[in-house]
C-alpha positions as CSV (number, residue, x, y, z in Angstrom):
1,X,37.3,124.4,76.3
2,X,36.1,126.2,79.4
3,X,38.6,126.4,82.3
4,X,38.7,127.9,85.8
5,X,41.4,128.1,88.5
6,X,40.2,127.5,92.0
7,X,41.5,127.6,95.6
8,X,44.6,129.8,95.4
9,X,47.3,129.6,97.0
10,X,47.0,125.8,96.5
11,X,45.3,126.1,93.1
12,X,43.7,123.5,90.9
13,X,42.9,124.0,87.2
14,X,39.5,122.6,86.2
15,X,39.0,122.1,82.4
16,X,35.6,121.3,80.8
17,X,36.1,119.6,77.4
18,X,33.6,119.2,74.6
19,X,33.6,115.9,72.7
20,X,36.8,115.7,70.7
21,X,38.6,118.4,72.6
22,X,42.0,117.7,74.1
23,X,44.5,119.1,76.6
24,X,48.1,118.0,77.3
25,X,50.2,118.2,80.4
26,X,53.4,117.0,82.1
27,X,53.4,113.3,83.0
28,X,51.7,112.7,86.4
29,X,50.0,116.1,86.5
30,X,46.4,114.9,86.3
31,X,44.5,114.9,89.6
32,X,41.0,113.6,88.7
33,X,38.8,113.4,85.7
34,X,35.4,112.0,84.5
35,X,35.3,108.5,82.8
36,X,34.4,110.2,79.5
37,X,38.1,111.3,79.1
38,X,40.8,109.0,77.6
39,X,44.6,109.4,78.0
40,X,47.4,109.0,75.5
41,X,51.1,109.3,76.4
42,X,53.6,110.5,73.8
43,X,56.8,112.6,73.3
44,X,56.4,116.3,74.0
45,X,55.6,119.0,71.5
46,X,58.0,120.9,69.4
47,X,60.2,120.3,66.4
48,X,63.2,117.9,66.3
49,X,64.0,114.2,66.8
50,X,63.3,112.2,70.0
51,X,67.0,112.5,71.0
52,X,66.8,116.3,70.5
53,X,63.7,116.5,72.7
54,X,65.5,114.4,75.3
55,X,68.3,116.9,75.4
56,X,65.9,119.7,75.7
57,X,64.1,118.0,78.6
58,X,67.5,117.8,80.4
59,X,68.0,121.6,80.0
60,X,64.5,122.6,81.0
61,X,63.9,120.1,83.8
62,X,60.7,119.0,82.2
63,X,59.8,115.4,81.3
64,X,60.2,114.4,77.7
65,X,56.7,112.8,77.8
66,X,53.3,114.5,77.6
67,X,50.0,113.0,78.5
68,X,47.1,114.0,76.2
69,X,43.6,113.8,77.5
70,X,40.7,113.8,75.1
71,X,36.9,113.8,75.7
72,X,36.0,110.7,73.6
73,X,32.7,109.6,75.1
74,X,30.8,112.8,75.4
75,X,31.8,116.0,77.3
76,X,34.2,115.6,80.2
77,X,36.0,117.4,83.0
78,X,39.6,117.1,84.1
79,X,41.6,118.7,87.0
80,X,45.3,119.4,87.4
81,X,46.3,120.4,91.0
82,X,49.4,122.5,91.5
83,X,52.5,120.9,93.0
84,X,53.6,124.1,94.9
85,X,51.8,127.0,96.7
86,X,51.2,129.7,94.2
87,X,49.0,130.4,91.2
88,X,48.2,129.0,87.8
89,X,48.0,131.6,85.0
90,X,47.0,131.2,81.3
91,X,48.3,132.8,78.1
92,X,46.9,132.9,74.6
93,X,49.9,131.8,72.5
94,X,49.6,133.3,69.1
95,X,48.7,136.7,70.5
96,X,51.6,136.5,73.0
97,X,55.0,135.0,72.2
98,X,56.1,133.9,75.7
99,X,59.4,133.0,77.4
100,X,59.1,131.4,80.9
101,X,61.3,130.1,83.7
102,X,62.4,126.4,83.7
103,X,59.7,124.0,85.0
104,X,56.9,126.6,84.7
105,X,55.0,124.6,82.1
106,X,51.8,123.1,83.6
107,X,49.4,122.2,80.7
108,X,48.4,123.4,77.3
109,X,46.1,122.9,74.3
110,X,47.5,120.9,71.4
111,X,48.5,123.8,69.2
112,X,51.2,125.1,71.6
113,X,54.8,124.1,71.1
114,X,57.6,124.4,73.7
115,X,61.4,124.7,73.1
116,X,64.5,125.7,74.9
117,X,65.2,129.5,75.0
118,X,68.7,130.6,75.7
119,X,68.5,134.1,77.1
120,X,71.1,136.5,78.4
121,X,74.6,137.2,77.2
122,X,76.8,136.2,80.2
123,X,77.2,132.4,80.4
124,X,78.7,132.7,83.9
125,X,75.4,134.1,85.0
126,X,73.4,131.3,83.4
127,X,75.6,128.7,85.1
128,X,75.6,130.2,88.6
129,X,72.6,132.5,88.5
130,X,69.8,130.1,89.1
131,X,67.0,130.8,86.5
132,X,69.2,132.8,84.1
133,X,70.0,131.8,80.5
134,X,68.1,128.6,80.0
135,X,64.3,129.1,79.9
136,X,61.3,127.9,77.9
137,X,59.8,129.5,74.7
138,X,56.2,128.8,73.8
139,X,55.0,129.3,70.2
140,X,52.2,128.1,68.0
141,X,48.5,128.8,68.7
142,X,46.5,127.9,71.7
143,X,46.4,128.3,75.5
144,X,49.3,127.5,77.8
145,X,49.0,127.3,81.6
146,X,52.0,128.1,83.8
147,X,52.6,127.3,87.4
148,X,53.8,130.4,89.4
149,X,55.6,130.1,92.7
150,X,53.7,132.4,95.2
151,X,51.7,135.3,93.9
152,X,52.2,136.9,90.5
153,X,52.8,140.6,89.8
154,X,52.8,142.1,86.3
155,X,54.7,145.0,84.8
156,X,54.5,146.4,81.3
157,X,57.9,147.9,80.4
158,X,58.2,150.6,77.8
159,X,60.9,150.6,75.1
160,X,64.3,150.8,76.8
161,X,62.8,150.6,80.3
162,X,64.5,148.2,82.6
163,X,63.9,146.3,85.9
164,X,66.5,144.6,88.0
165,X,65.2,141.4,89.5
166,X,66.7,139.1,92.1
167,X,67.4,135.9,90.1
168,X,64.6,133.4,90.4
169,X,61.8,136.0,90.7
170,X,61.3,136.3,87.0
171,X,58.5,133.9,86.1
172,X,57.8,134.9,82.5
173,X,58.2,137.6,79.9
174,X,57.0,138.5,76.4
175,X,59.5,137.6,73.7
176,X,60.1,141.3,72.9
177,X,61.7,141.7,76.3
178,X,65.5,141.2,76.4
179,X,67.2,139.7,79.4
180,X,70.8,139.8,80.8
181,X,72.4,138.5,84.0
182,X,74.6,141.0,85.8
183,X,77.1,140.5,88.6
184,X,76.3,142.5,91.7
185,X,79.0,145.3,92.1
186,X,81.1,145.7,95.2
187,X,82.8,143.1,97.3
188,X,81.0,144.3,100.4
189,X,77.6,144.1,98.7
190,X,78.4,140.5,97.7
191,X,79.7,139.4,101.1
192,X,77.3,141.2,103.4
193,X,74.3,142.0,101.2
194,X,72.7,138.6,101.4
195,X,71.5,138.9,97.8
196,X,73.8,136.4,96.1
197,X,76.2,137.2,93.2
198,X,73.8,138.0,90.3
199,X,70.7,140.0,89.4
200,X,68.6,139.7,86.2
201,X,68.1,142.8,84.1
202,X,65.0,142.8,81.8
203,X,64.5,145.5,79.3
204,X,61.3,146.4,77.4
205,X,59.2,146.8,75.4
206,X,56.9,144.1,76.7
207,X,55.3,142.6,79.8
208,X,57.0,140.7,82.6
209,X,55.5,138.4,85.2
210,X,57.2,138.2,88.6
211,X,56.6,135.6,91.3
212,X,56.9,136.3,95.0
213,X,58.1,133.0,96.4
214,X,60.5,131.0,94.2
215,X,61.1,127.4,95.2
216,X,64.6,128.2,96.3
217,X,63.5,131.0,98.6
218,X,60.9,128.8,100.3
219,X,63.5,126.1,100.8
220,X,65.9,128.5,102.4
221,X,63.1,129.8,104.6
222,X,62.2,126.4,106.0
223,X,65.6,124.9,106.1
224,X,66.4,126.0,109.7
225,X,63.3,124.1,110.9
226,X,64.1,120.8,109.2
227,X,65.6,118.3,111.7
228,X,68.9,116.9,110.7
229,X,70.0,113.4,111.3
230,X,72.8,112.7,113.7
């Protein structure tokens, strides 16, 4: 499979498939394709029963169903357009064991499996801290594409090296990175700081991928300009 990402910050993923090659995605993600490609809808990847996968989909916010597209009548081309201004980035799963934010999954080859990843040690942070605690883990072998909100910036943390991140700006991290959700200290900082109640601490070794415009941040930015009904 050959793939390219075009037209950032409203990106589209273009995949060229050889005969017999397949790619899967969230239900409804396909934008256009050649007639040589066929579609098959099934339950998402990963181990466990259908009921277990349904429970996982509730936690992650992803649909339980996956659409698999296969080039069956010769080579084909298929496109997946982003649903949010930002970027689409790829990872070689097998070389990189990856944990990503909820709803980051965009598309993948058939060897990639996705499951719920419970990260962090403070459940209160996971409940009230936005993207903390419940994330997605990708294992297996193949390529996975993630949808990033805004631009992406990468750090490689050394062993024991940490970064404090405003909750929601952590897009993905290698599985070797540990994560915890911390309460911001100081009543004055909480009330007047405008940064919410929690930060996310990630500690190396490993790479982290940060995004510059989480969906919540964009919603807050445009909220004053949205007319309200009387």
